[in-house]
N, C-alpha and C positions, 0 to 999 in steps of 0.2 A: 549676859546671855551666852549660852554655850556656842563654841565655834562650829561651823558646818562640818559634817562627817568627813568630807574629802580633804579638809585641811588639818584634821586632828592629828594624823600621823606625822605631819611636818612640824607642828608646834609643840607637841607634848613631849616632855622630858621625864623619863622614869627615874632618873637619879635624884633630882631635887624637887620634882613634882610642881614645877612652875613654868610659865611660858616666858622664857628669857630671851628668845629670838623670834623674829617675825618671819613670815613666809619668804621674804626677799633674801634675808640672810641665809636661810636654809638652802635656797636654790643656788646662791653664790658658792656655798661650801661644796656642792656636788658638781660644779662646773669648773673648767680649767681655762684660763685666759691665754690665748695664743699671742705671739709677738705682734700681730697686726691688730690686736684688740678684740678679735672674735672670741666668744665663749663656746667651748665645746665640752662634751662629756668625755672624760678619760676612758680609754679602752681597757677592758680587763682581759688579759691573756691567760687562758687556762691550759691550752694544749700546745704542743710543740709546733713550731712554724712548719707549714706544709701539710699538716694533718687534714685529711679530707673527711668532712662530716656531711651526712645527708639524713633527713628525717621527714616525718609526716607521711601523708597519704601517697605522695609521689614515690617515696622510698619503698613503701610496701608494694605498690603496683610494679615497681622495677624488679623487686625480688620475685614476684609472681611470674612476670614475663620471662625472667631468666630461667626459672624452673620449667616453665612450659616449653622453652626452646630446647632444653636438654631432653625432656620427655619425648618431644617429637623426633629426636634423633634415634632413640631405641624403640620407638613405637612399632616399627615394621618387623621387629624380631619376635613378636609374640605368636605363639601357637605353632601347630604342625606345618603350616604353610608360611611361617615367618622366614624372612631373609637373613643372611649373615652379614656381618660387618668385617671389613679388612682394616686393621689398625696397624700402622707402622710407627714405632717409637723413635726417639732421637738417636738410637744406636742402629737403626735400620732393621730391627727385629720385626718380622711380620707375624701377626696373629689373626687368624680367621675364627670368629666365634659369633654365636647369637645369645650367649649367656649375659644377662643384664649386669650382674656384679662384675664380671670380667671386663665388659665394655666400659662401665663407669670408672673402674680402676685404671684402665689404660688411657682414658681420655685426659687424665691429669688436670682436672677442673680446678680453677683458682677462684671462682666466684664464691664468696663466703656463705651465701644462702644456699646455693646449689650443692655445696658439699654435704648438706644435710641429706640429700637424696643418695649420695654415695654411701653415707653411713648406714642408711636403712637398707640399701641393697646388700651391703656387706653383712649386716646383722641378720638379714633374712637368709643369706647363704650360709652363715655360721650356725644359725639356729635350726633350720629345717632343710637346707640344701637346695631347695627349688623355690620357684615363685619370685625370683629377683626382678624379672621384668614386670611381673604383675604388680608388685608393691610400688615400684617407681611410677608405673602408669596410673595406678589408683591415686597416688599422691598428687600427680600432675593434674588429674581430672578434678579432684577435690578443690585444688587451687583455682582451676579454670571456672568452676561453678561459684566460688566465693568472690571472684574478682568483680562482677557487676555490683554486688552488695557493697563492697569496699568503695567503689567509685561513686555509689549513691550516698555515701556518708554513714553507713552502718558501722557501729563500733565493733572492732574485731573480737572483743571478748564475748559479745552476743553470739557471733558465729561459732567461736570455739566451744562455747557451752553447748550449743545445739549439736555440733559435730561429734562431740564426745558422747553425748547421750545416744545419738544414732549409731555410733561405733559399738557401744555396749549392747544395744539391742541387736545389731547385726551378728556379733559374735555369739550372743545367746541363741539366736535363731539357727546359726550354723550347727551348734551343738545339739539342738533339738532335732534337726532333720538328718543328722549324720547316722550312718548305719555301722554298728559295731560288728567286728569279725571275731570277737572273743567267744570262746565256747565251741567254735567249729573244729572239725577234725584237722589233723596236720596237713592232709592233702588239700582240703578246701582253703585253709589259711594260706598255704603256699601259692595256690592259684590266685587268690585275691591279691597277695603281695606282688605276684607277677603282673597282674593287670595294672596295679599302681605304677610299677616300674615302666611298663610299656607306655602309659600315659605320659610320663616324664620324658622318656626317650623319643616319643613321637615328634617332639618339637626340636630335636637336636639333629646334628649332622649325620648321626648314625641311625636316624629314624627308619631307614630302609631295612635294617637288620634288628629291629627293636625286639622281636620275639627271641632271637638268639641271645642278645645281650641281657634281656630281662631275666631269662632263666639263669644266666651266668651270675648276675647280680644277686638274685635270690639265693642261689647256692652258696655264694660267697658269704652273705650275711648269716646263712644257716650254719656255716662252719665256725662262727664266732661263739664265744661264751654268751649264752642268751640272757644272762643277768647283767653283764657289763656292756656288751655290744660295742666294744672299743674299736673305732674306725682305724686306729693306728695299727691294728693287727691285720689289716688288709693292705698288702703291698701292690703297687701298680708299676709294672715294668713295660717299657716301650721298645719294640724291635722293628726297625725299618724293613719293609719288604713284605711280599705275599699280600693276601687280601684280609678283609675284616673277619671273615669266617674262620680264618686260621688262628685267631686268638683263642687262648685256652686258659683254664683255671687250674692252679696247682694247689693241692690240699696240704699246704705247708709253707715253708719259707724258700724263696728263690731269689738269687741276685746274680748279676753278671760276674763273669770271671774277672778277677782283679789282675793287676800287673804282675807278671811272673817272670822268673829267671829260667836258666837253661834246664835245670833238673825237673821242671814242672811236668813235662810229658811222661816222665818215668813214675809218676805217682799213681797210687790206686784210685781209680775214678768211680768206683761203686762199692759200698759197704753196707752191711746189714747190722743193725743194732750198734752203731758206732758210739764211742764216747767222745764228747766234744769239749775242747778246752778253748775258752775265750780269754784273750789277753789284751791289755792296753800297754804293750811293751815292745820295744824294738829288739829284733833278733838278727842283728847284723853288726859288723865291725864299725865302730864309731871313729870318725876322724877326731884328731886332737882339737882342743879349744884354741881360739885365737890367741896368738902370742904365748903358746905353751912352751915351757923351757925345761929340759931335763939335764942336770949336770951329773956327770959320772967321773968318779976318781979312778975307776978300773974299767978299761975298755971291754973286758970280758963280761961285764955285767950287762952290756947292751942287749945281748941275745936273751937274757933272762927277762928283761922288760918286754921285749917283743913277744916272747912265749907266754908271758902272763896275760897279755891281751887276748891271745888265742885260747888260753885255758879258761878265761872267763866266759867267752861265748860258747865253748864246748860244754862247759858245766851247765849253762842254761839249757842247751839243747838236750843234754842227757837227762836232766830233771823233767823236761817235758815228755820224753819217751818213757821214763820210769813211772810217770803218773798213770799210765795206762790209756792215755788219750789216743784216739785214731784220727781225729780231725782237729787241727789247730787253726784258729781264726784270730787275727790280731787287727786292732785299729791302726797300728803303726806298721812300719815296713818289716818284711821278712826277707833277708838278703839271700844272695845266691848260695852262700855256704850253708845256711839253714835249710834252704829248699832242697839241696842235694842230700843233706844229712837225713832229712825226714823221708825223702824218696827212697833212699837205701834201706830204710827200716820199715817201709810199707805204710807210712803215714801220709795224710793229705794236709796241706797248709795253704792258707790264703792270707796275704797281708794287705794293708791299706783298704780294709773293708769299710764301707760307708757307715757312719754312725747310726743312721736309721735302720739299715739292714742288720747291723750287729745287735742293736737293741731288740729288734723283732726276733732274731735268732736266739738270743739269750732268754727272752721271756717265753719263747715257745719250747725250747729244749730244757730249760731249767739250769743252764750253765750260769756261773757267776763270773763276771769280768774280773780278772786278776791283774794286778800291777807288779807282781813278782812271781817267780817260779819256785820259790822256796815253800816247803811244807804243803805241797799239793796233795789232795785226797779225792776220793770218789764223790764226796758231797759237793765239791766245787765243779764237778764235771756234769755236762748235760748229755742227753741221749735222744735219739729218734729211731723210728723203725727202719728207714732206708735213707742213705745219702748217695747221691749220684751226680755226675756231671753230664748234662745233655746239650745237644746242639740245637739252637733255635735260629734259623736264618744264618746270618753271618756271625752271630754271637754265641758264646758258650755260657751256660747257666749252671750254677751250683744249687742243687735242690735238696732240701731236707723235708722228707715226707713223714707223716705219722708222728708229729710232735706230741709228746705226752703231757707236758706241764700246762700248756695253754693252747687253745684252739686258734689257728691262724690260717691264712690262705694268701695266695698271690695271683693277681691277674696279669697275664702276659698279653699285651696288645700288639697286633700286627696292622700294617697299613702301608700304602704306597708312597705317602708324602709325610714329612715331619709335622707340618701344620695340621694335617688330618688326624694324626695319632694324638697330638696334643689336645685337639678339640674332643676326640673320643674319650680321652682320659678325664677331661672336665665333665663330659656328659655322664660318664659312669660314676663319677664322684657324686653328682646330683642324684642319680638313681639310687646309689648306695645309701645316701642320707635319707631319701624318701622311704626306702624299705626299712631302715632302722627306726625311723619315727613311726611308721605304720605298725611295726612290731611292738614298740613300747606303748603307743597310743592307738589301739586297734579300732579306729573309727574312720570311715571314708564318706565322702560326699560326691555327688555326680559332678563331672567336669564339663568342659565344653561350653562354659558360660551359663549352665543351668542353675547353679547355686547363686550366681550373681543376679540373674533375673528374678529368682524367688526372693532374694533379700531386697531387691529394689521394689518389688510388689508389696511386700510386707511393710517396708518403711513408708511407702506412699500411703498405705491404709492407716498407719499409725499417725502420720502427719496431719490427717484430717481431724484427729481427735485433740490436737494441740492448739492452744490459743496463742495469739500474738505472733510476733515476727518469727519465732522459732519454727512455726509451721513451714514457712518458706525455706528456711535453712535445712531442715530435715528432708524436705522434698528435693532440694538441690543435692543433698548427700545421696539420696536414693537414685536420682537421675545419673549421678556420676558413676554409680556401680555398673551401669549399662555399658560402660566403655569397654569392658572385657569382651562380651559377645560382639559388640560393634567392630572392635579391632580385629577379632578373629575373622569376621566376614570380609573386612577390607583387605586383610593379608591374603585371604584365599580367593579373592576376585569375585566375591558374591555381592549381591545387592543388599547392603546393610539395612536400609529402610524396610525393605520387604521382609527380610528375615526377622528383624526385631518386632515388627507388627505381628507376625505369626507367633513369636515367642510370648509376647504380651497376651495374646488371645489364649494361648495354651495355659499359661500360668494363672490366668484369671478364671479358669474353669473351676467349678465347685469340687469339694472333697479332695483338693490337692491332686487331681488327676494329672495335671501337667507339671508336677514338681520336678521331674527328672528330664525335662526336655531342654536340649541345648542346640548349639550350632552344628550342622553337618558340613564339614569343610570339603567333603568329597563331592556331594551332589548339589551343594548350595542351598539346602533347605534346613529342616529341623529334624531331630530324632531323639529317641529316648536314650540319653547317654549312659544311664546306669545299666540298662539292659544290654547295651553294646560295649560294656566294660571300659568306659571312659571314666575312670575314678581318680580321685586325688585325696590324700589324707586331710581330715578336717583341720588338723593342726596347721597345715600350710595356709589355708584360707583364713583361719582365725588370726594367725600371726601377721599375715599380709595386711588385713584390714586394720588391725590395731596399730601396726607400725606406720602405715600410711597416714592414719588419722593423727597420730602423735606428731609426725613430721609436719603435717599441714598446720596443726595448731601452733607448733614452734615457729614456723615461718610467719604465720599471721600475727603472732605476738611481738614481732620485731618492728619497732617504730623508728629506730635510729641506727645508723651504721657509722662507726668511727674507724677510719682506716689510717693507721700511723704511717708516717713517711718512711721510706726505706733508708737503711743505714748507708752513709756515704763514705765510710771508712775505706782506706786504700786496701785493695785485695792482694797486691803483690809484695807487701812488706815482709811477710814471713818466708817467702819462697827462697830468697837468697840465703837466709840462715840455714834452712834445711839442706839446700844444695851444698853449702860449704861443709856441713857436717858429714854428708855422704862422701864428699871428696876425701875428707880426712880418714874415714873408715876404709875407703878403698885403698888408700896408701898403706894402711896397716896390714891389710890382707896381702898386698904385694910383697911386703917384707917377709911375711910368713912363708910364702912360696919359695 
């Protein structure tokens, strides 16, 4: 008679196909006898000692709770009535901001699952420039809605499948209800871009002057090459002092005056149609190398060696002048001798120019960076309409206007506090990215939570047509989208329950009459956000929903976390060797002196 099924695996031998050992012998081979006679099963060690492992439902719930905790931290920064966060890093540097990506980056989060939220905030900032708080808030709300299902024993893959289907439907609906601004006149398009910039700036620290800065941002993007729209061609300079409204736009390249020597004040400070020479070369007398040694058989030859060094620098300077250049810019130092030499001949020079400023200047004027002054010609020189040096507050700026080769501009920001100017620069960067994306993808949707309520209504209607558990998951996804208008109400001090009930009633009206109704943060009610010019690019909303859904699915798909122990190697072993090496080099320099 055949053996019972539960014993077959213990008695069957595939090698010789016979039952050579009985059950007792098999059990004895898998156990180990201790000195006291006890039989125990030997332990199998796979991971390094000290490794922390956690898995199962408890691990997933723990990850969700951690993500919800960080979401609650930045929840209050959403919208035009959102509050700011003051973050102090380990060096004592203070940052005041309400930008979601900046806050997530400064918090230095170490939880492995929560780092996913940092990544989606950064990707949203890099892709579209705005909506960083929105994407983190949506992800946290999706996880909050999924948590009860996980606790009830629902398999995460069922939730993931339903959430991805709901995300696809939501993105498709956004594209359907978006309004394109293509085909409009230039004036109408600029006005719509200005409205998009104002919507972005309304939630920033500079929201009080959003009309002033929105026009500046639209003008800045308008100066760029409309095919490329390269953001690197927009420079942002910060000058402490004065008020926000003293900020201005330069239709060209501008950078702060670099370190200069005595002859700088004698230079020509304004030129028309100048020729510009860009160098990556030092124009100063160089000190000898360490341990340099010169042996002379004739003492009279010493003066020839000294004169040769001066002849080399004078030859370089003369070649710069003979090239026909009027402005000489260099990434490296231009010494006092070269400064006075150029000043005597009516040239302007600036050394130690920052790499970013030199790159913008060369791309805008058409100059090519040279590493030698030999064989210079007009093709290697750039030009612009006007070069001048202007005074801005306590700083001097070198300004190149009317650049011919590439369209570029520079924003000069003013403000009374350093932290305020830094936040203004971050706010304008978001607005610039929004205008760039709206220019390339000319489609906008109503803001103020209107599009979120519409998506929630449509997904709830779709969920009623779905069979099985997916109906509950899609309905939970739709309910999570209402977090945006709810948080806008909470941050502005309104009654969220009352406002959301009014919005649900409006969006449920026939013929999509309430499609554009969102939260009015000023009166605490609802209003037609599209008619009141509260717009945002459709690309921002599509990217936020897709990124938040993907991050949610990623966190839900994690069922085990393995944390390796930290290295216990000594940290001070290499310090002594480096210190000894430095001491030796110091002694060599002393001998040279």
